[in-house]
C-alpha atoms as a printed R data frame, in Angstrom:
    type eleno elety resid chain resno      x       y       z
1   ATOM     1    CA   UNK     A     1 78.986  80.456 116.282
2   ATOM     2    CA   UNK     A     2 77.102  82.049 113.421
3   ATOM     3    CA   UNK     A     3 77.868  84.059 110.297
4   ATOM     4    CA   UNK     A     4 75.821  86.780 108.590
5   ATOM     5    CA   UNK     A     5 76.589  89.630 106.248
6   ATOM     6    CA   UNK     A     6 76.063  91.465 103.024
7   ATOM     7    CA   UNK     A     7 78.555  92.059 100.206
8   ATOM     8    CA   UNK     A     8 81.483  93.851 101.814
9   ATOM     9    CA   UNK     A     9 81.938  92.447 105.305
10  ATOM    10    CA   UNK     A    10 80.597  89.523 107.287
11  ATOM    11    CA   UNK     A    11 79.600  89.372 110.942
12  ATOM    12    CA   UNK     A    12 80.790  86.364 112.922
13  ATOM    13    CA   UNK     A    13 79.234  85.825 116.346
14  ATOM    14    CA   UNK     A    14 80.902  83.606 118.935
15  ATOM    15    CA   UNK     A    15 79.122  82.624 122.136
16  ATOM    16    CA   UNK     A    16 81.376  82.675 125.195
17  ATOM    17    CA   UNK     A    17 80.521  80.263 128.027
18  ATOM    18    CA   UNK     A    18 79.627  81.942 131.312
19  ATOM    19    CA   UNK     A    19 82.752  80.488 132.945
20  ATOM    20    CA   UNK     A    20 84.989  82.154 130.315
21  ATOM    21    CA   UNK     A    21 83.369  85.616 130.142
22  ATOM    22    CA   UNK     A    22 85.777  87.274 132.601
23  ATOM    23    CA   UNK     A    23 88.854  85.734 130.928
24  ATOM    24    CA   UNK     A    24 87.809  86.811 127.410
25  ATOM    25    CA   UNK     A    25 86.872  90.343 128.573
26  ATOM    26    CA   UNK     A    26 90.308  90.712 130.181
27  ATOM    27    CA   UNK     A    27 92.170  89.191 127.210
28  ATOM    28    CA   UNK     A    28 90.435  91.350 124.589
29  ATOM    29    CA   UNK     A    29 89.619  94.593 126.361
30  ATOM    30    CA   UNK     A    30 91.696  94.628 129.547
31  ATOM    31    CA   UNK     A    31 88.468  94.792 131.546
32  ATOM    32    CA   UNK     A    32 88.190  93.128 134.949
33  ATOM    33    CA   UNK     A    33 84.835  91.436 135.675
34  ATOM    34    CA   UNK     A    34 83.763  90.167 139.088
35  ATOM    35    CA   UNK     A    35 80.521  88.674 140.392
36  ATOM    36    CA   UNK     A    36 79.110  90.104 143.585
37  ATOM    37    CA   UNK     A    37 75.566  89.652 144.937
38  ATOM    38    CA   UNK     A    38 74.633  87.632 141.817
39  ATOM    39    CA   UNK     A    39 75.499  90.547 139.506
40  ATOM    40    CA   UNK     A    40 78.464  90.999 137.178
41  ATOM    41    CA   UNK     A    41 80.525  94.097 137.877
42  ATOM    42    CA   UNK     A    42 82.758  95.656 135.221
43  ATOM    43    CA   UNK     A    43 85.653  97.856 136.419
44  ATOM    44    CA   UNK     A    44 83.831  98.680 139.640
45  ATOM    45    CA   UNK     A    45 80.571  99.683 137.942
46  ATOM    46    CA   UNK     A    46 77.449  97.540 138.210
47  ATOM    47    CA   UNK     A    47 75.611  96.700 134.989
48  ATOM    48    CA   UNK     A    48 72.144  97.887 135.966
49  ATOM    49    CA   UNK     A    49 68.655  97.705 134.565
50  ATOM    50    CA   UNK     A    50 66.889  98.981 132.490
51  ATOM    51    CA   UNK     A    51 69.851  98.137 130.249
52  ATOM    52    CA   UNK     A    52 71.385  95.033 131.854
53  ATOM    53    CA   UNK     A    53 73.837  94.517 128.972
54  ATOM    54    CA   UNK     A    54 77.066  96.370 128.262
55  ATOM    55    CA   UNK     A    55 78.886  96.331 124.925
56  ATOM    56    CA   UNK     A    56 82.683  96.426 125.151
57  ATOM    57    CA   UNK     A    57 84.563  97.690 122.093
58  ATOM    58    CA   UNK     A    58 87.768  99.422 120.938
59  ATOM    59    CA   UNK     A    59 90.321  96.628 120.934
60  ATOM    60    CA   UNK     A    60 94.002  96.806 120.009
61  ATOM    61    CA   UNK     A    61 95.405  94.535 117.310
62  ATOM    62    CA   UNK     A    62 97.756  92.555 119.544
63  ATOM    63    CA   UNK     A    63 94.852  91.387 121.732
64  ATOM    64    CA   UNK     A    64 93.091  90.115 118.593
65  ATOM    65    CA   UNK     A    65 96.067  88.087 117.460
66  ATOM    66    CA   UNK     A    66 96.707  86.710 120.947
67  ATOM    67    CA   UNK     A    67 93.172  85.364 121.428
68  ATOM    68    CA   UNK     A    68 91.926  84.560 117.907
69  ATOM    69    CA   UNK     A    69 95.147  83.866 116.008
70  ATOM    70    CA   UNK     A    70 96.520  85.233 112.738
71  ATOM    71    CA   UNK     A    71 93.777  83.951 110.398
72  ATOM    72    CA   UNK     A    72 90.931  85.714 112.238
73  ATOM    73    CA   UNK     A    73 93.118  88.789 112.735
74  ATOM    74    CA   UNK     A    74 93.783  88.948 108.975
75  ATOM    75    CA   UNK     A    75 90.059  88.621 108.198
76  ATOM    76    CA   UNK     A    76 89.293  91.503 110.575
77  ATOM    77    CA   UNK     A    77 92.242  93.600 109.434
78  ATOM    78    CA   UNK     A    78 91.140  93.436 105.775
79  ATOM    79    CA   UNK     A    79 87.463  94.207 106.446
80  ATOM    80    CA   UNK     A    80 85.920  97.350 104.986
81  ATOM    81    CA   UNK     A    81 85.198  98.747 108.455
82  ATOM    82    CA   UNK     A    82 88.845  98.327 109.526
83  ATOM    83    CA   UNK     A    83 90.010  99.988 106.305
84  ATOM    84    CA   UNK     A    84 87.718 102.950 107.043
85  ATOM    85    CA   UNK     A    85 89.035 103.139 110.620
86  ATOM    86    CA   UNK     A    86 92.633 103.282 109.386
87  ATOM    87    CA   UNK     A    87 91.693 106.042 106.920
88  ATOM    88    CA   UNK     A    88 90.288 108.012 109.876
89  ATOM    89    CA   UNK     A    89 93.401 107.345 111.985
90  ATOM    90    CA   UNK     A    90 91.567 105.078 114.465
91  ATOM    91    CA   UNK     A    91 94.036 102.676 116.101
92  ATOM    92    CA   UNK     A    92 91.719 100.642 118.369
93  ATOM    93    CA   UNK     A    93 89.210  98.845 116.172
94  ATOM    94    CA   UNK     A    94 85.445  98.655 116.566
95  ATOM    95    CA   UNK     A    95 85.456  95.454 114.466
96  ATOM    96    CA   UNK     A    96 85.247  93.400 117.670
97  ATOM    97    CA   UNK     A    97 82.476  93.891 120.215
98  ATOM    98    CA   UNK     A    98 81.570  91.881 123.293
99  ATOM    99    CA   UNK     A    99 78.068  91.968 124.762
100 ATOM   100    CA   UNK     A   100 78.124  91.186 128.491
101 ATOM   101    CA   UNK     A   101 75.019  90.741 130.624
102 ATOM   102    CA   UNK     A   102 74.718  91.571 134.311
103 ATOM   103    CA   UNK     A   103 73.471  87.992 134.842
104 ATOM   104    CA   UNK     A   104 76.498  85.937 135.963
105 ATOM   105    CA   UNK     A   105 74.839  82.740 134.726
106 ATOM   106    CA   UNK     A   106 74.562  83.926 131.117
107 ATOM   107    CA   UNK     A   107 77.003  83.602 128.275
108 ATOM   108    CA   UNK     A   108 78.421  86.594 126.391
109 ATOM   109    CA   UNK     A   109 78.570  87.274 122.665
110 ATOM   110    CA   UNK     A   110 81.686  88.340 120.798
111 ATOM   111    CA   UNK     A   111 80.879  89.858 117.406
112 ATOM   112    CA   UNK     A   112 83.614  90.108 114.794
113 ATOM   113    CA   UNK     A   113 83.512  92.081 111.533
114 ATOM   114    CA   UNK     A   114 85.355  90.026 108.886
115 ATOM   115    CA   UNK     A   115 86.238  90.591 105.239
116 ATOM   116    CA   UNK     A   116 83.707  88.521 103.250
117 ATOM   117    CA   UNK     A   117 86.004  86.202 101.242
118 ATOM   118    CA   UNK     A   118 88.105  85.362 104.264
119 ATOM   119    CA   UNK     A   119 84.966  84.833 106.351
120 ATOM   120    CA   UNK     A   120 83.719  82.315 103.784
121 ATOM   121    CA   UNK     A   121 87.059  80.488 103.907
122 ATOM   122    CA   UNK     A   122 87.011  80.438 107.728
123 ATOM   123    CA   UNK     A   123 83.374  79.320 107.804
124 ATOM   124    CA   UNK     A   124 84.126  76.551 105.323
125 ATOM   125    CA   UNK     A   125 87.099  75.313 107.337
126 ATOM   126    CA   UNK     A   126 84.898  75.246 110.460
127 ATOM   127    CA   UNK     A   127 82.109  73.399 108.610
128 ATOM   128    CA   UNK     A   128 79.574  76.260 108.693
129 ATOM   129    CA   UNK     A   129 79.484  77.150 104.975
């Protein structure tokens, strides 16, 4: 887990173990992942080279709360990016992204856009700040 950011929002990156990638993808994005012939398949499509990584995005709020809990949800919901999305009428947020590789033996990265003050509080409670 790592934190980075500027003045308005903070990026939190969580590494997902290879054994949990399919579960997290389903829980957050409703995407089914299977491994066949040593390659991850997403919704029937193979992740192919030259770009062997796919970024999943556009998540609904209930999935956020279910997987990350109310504190992380609140930090995402009050971020500048989420505020801008609501102003534009966007219901499914881009504040959560998941980078999934075609390699079934690799982990995945979940990147969260958090409001800065709440990110500092979360990082402090986790011992990162």
